[in-house]
C-alpha positions, 0 to 999 in steps of 0.5 A: 588434650588428646581426646580433644585432638581426636576428635577434631581429626575425626570431625575434620575427616568428616568433613573432607569425606562430605565435601569429597562426596559431594564433588563425587556425586556432582562429577557423576551425575553432571552440574546443577545448571547442566541438568536444569536445561532442558536439551534442546531450548533455542536456535543456533545459527550456522553456515552449511559446509558438508552435508554426508546423507549416507552416514547421516552426517553434517558439518557446521560452521556454528556460533555458541550452542549455548545448551551444550556450552560449546564455543564457536566452531566447526564440526560435524554433527550427525543427524536425528532426522536423514531427510534434513539432508535433503534440504541443505547444501554447503553454504547454506545458513542455518538455524539449529538445535542439537542435543548430546546423545551419549557422547554424539553431537546431533542436530535435532531440528534445522530450519533456513535462516531468515 
């Protein structure tokens, strides 16, 4: 009887350990859905609130950014090409693509909204 209990306990422990390892692995590598999406998939609508050319930043009031799982909000983004900032001013309606570069939200492409 005790040997059956030991086998059952060992089996339960193995199952729990395997499950825990899977959770840790999923957390360290990100979710499968996030990994499957390219960094910049579709354009997002936004309004320019502020342009900071000196610091290569732009403040956007944006719609949901689906590829980043980000709800609508107003926030500051870095830009990967400061020349993008020469084409916009506060109040302009734009469409943009963004990526998460090591925790830094970065606008990778931007155009005037149509």
